[in-house]
C-alpha positions as CSV (number, residue, x, y, z in Angstrom):
1,M,-22.5,20.5,-32.7
2,N,-22.7,22.9,-35.7
3,E,-23.9,20.4,-38.6
4,R,-21.6,22.6,-41.2
5,I,-19.0,21.7,-38.7
6,R,-19.4,17.9,-38.3
7,R,-19.5,17.9,-42.2
8,I,-15.8,19.2,-42.2
9,Y,-14.5,18.0,-39.5
10,V,-15.8,14.2,-38.5
11,P,-14.5,12.2,-39.3
12,M,-11.1,13.8,-39.0
13,T,-7.7,13.5,-40.8
14,E,-5.2,11.8,-38.7
15,S,-3.1,15.4,-38.6
16,G,-6.1,17.1,-37.6
17,F,-7.1,15.0,-35.0
18,Y,-3.3,15.2,-33.3
19,I,-3.3,19.4,-33.6
20,L,-6.8,19.2,-31.5
21,F,-5.9,16.3,-29.1
22,C,-2.6,18.4,-28.7
23,L,-4.3,21.0,-28.2
24,Q,-6.2,20.1,-24.9
25,E,-3.2,22.2,-23.2
26,P,-2.4,25.5,-24.7
27,Q,0.9,24.7,-27.2
28,H,2.3,26.3,-30.3
29,G,2.8,24.5,-33.9
30,Y,6.3,23.4,-33.2
31,G,5.2,22.0,-29.8
32,I,2.7,20.1,-31.1
33,G,5.2,18.4,-34.1
34,L,7.4,17.3,-31.2
35,R,4.5,15.9,-29.5
36,V,2.8,14.2,-32.0
37,K,6.5,12.8,-32.9
38,K,6.3,11.3,-29.5
39,L,2.9,10.1,-29.1
40,T,3.4,8.1,-32.5
41,G,6.7,6.7,-32.1
42,G,7.6,8.9,-34.9
43,E,5.4,7.4,-37.2
44,V,3.4,10.3,-37.7
45,T,4.9,14.0,-38.7
46,I,2.7,16.9,-39.1
47,G,4.7,19.4,-42.2
48,A,4.9,23.1,-41.6
49,G,2.2,23.6,-44.3
50,T,-0.3,21.3,-42.8
51,M,-0.1,22.4,-39.4
52,Y,-0.2,26.0,-39.6
53,G,-2.9,25.3,-42.7
54,T,-4.8,23.5,-40.1
55,L,-4.1,25.7,-37.3
56,S,-5.5,28.9,-39.0
57,K,-8.7,27.0,-39.9
58,M,-9.2,25.3,-37.0
59,E,-9.1,29.0,-35.5
60,K,-11.4,30.2,-38.2
61,D,-14.0,27.7,-37.4
62,G,-14.0,28.2,-33.7
63,L,-12.4,25.0,-32.4
64,I,-9.2,26.6,-31.7
65,R,-8.8,30.0,-30.1
66,F,-5.3,31.8,-29.7
67,F,-4.1,31.6,-26.1
68,A,-1.0,33.7,-25.5
69,E,2.4,34.9,-27.5
70,E,5.6,33.3,-25.6
71,D,8.8,33.7,-27.7
72,K,7.3,35.0,-30.6
73,R,5.4,31.7,-31.0
74,R,1.4,31.7,-31.0
75,L,0.0,29.6,-28.1
76,Y,-3.0,28.2,-29.2
77,L,-6.0,26.0,-26.5
78,I,-8.9,23.9,-27.7
79,T,-12.4,25.4,-27.3
80,D,-15.6,24.0,-26.5
81,A,-16.7,23.1,-29.8
82,G,-13.3,22.2,-30.4
83,R,-13.8,19.9,-27.5
84,E,-17.5,18.4,-29.2
85,V,-15.1,17.8,-32.2
86,L,-12.8,15.9,-30.7
87,E,-14.7,13.7,-28.2
88,A,-17.1,12.9,-31.6
89,E,-14.1,11.4,-33.2
90,L,-12.7,9.7,-30.1
91,K,-16.2,7.7,-29.8
92,R,-16.0,6.8,-33.6
93,I,-12.3,5.5,-33.4
94,E,-13.5,3.7,-30.3
95,R,-16.7,2.3,-31.9
96,L,-14.8,1.4,-35.2
97,Y,-11.4,-0.7,-32.5
98,K,-14.7,-2.5,-31.0
99,N,-15.7,-3.1,-34.2
100,S,-12.5,-4.7,-35.4
101,R,-12.6,-6.5,-32.0
102,G,-15.5,-8.5,-33.1
103,E,-17.7,-6.4,-30.8
104,C,-20.8,-4.7,-31.6
105,T,-21.6,-1.1,-30.5
106,D,-25.4,-0.3,-28.8
107,E,-26.9,2.5,-29.9
């Protein structure tokens, strides 16, 4: 993974994580917001400014790409670089969870 990208995205913000996580399948911003609300039982909501600002930044940084347009909405999809970032973040979260349970991480 590019060191610049690692510095920017790992650790991820909660909003950034959910956006990237949801883009494992093509989706538009509004759909991501609905999915995040459902996944978190309404505990996490992503405002429009955060959503579209993050999508724009992730696209510029090569973590996601434009997939298609549907009903005037832009659909995005995660890229290989985005998958690397998501995987690094999932490993980090898993380590935190294990450590919180008193488990040591063998690295």
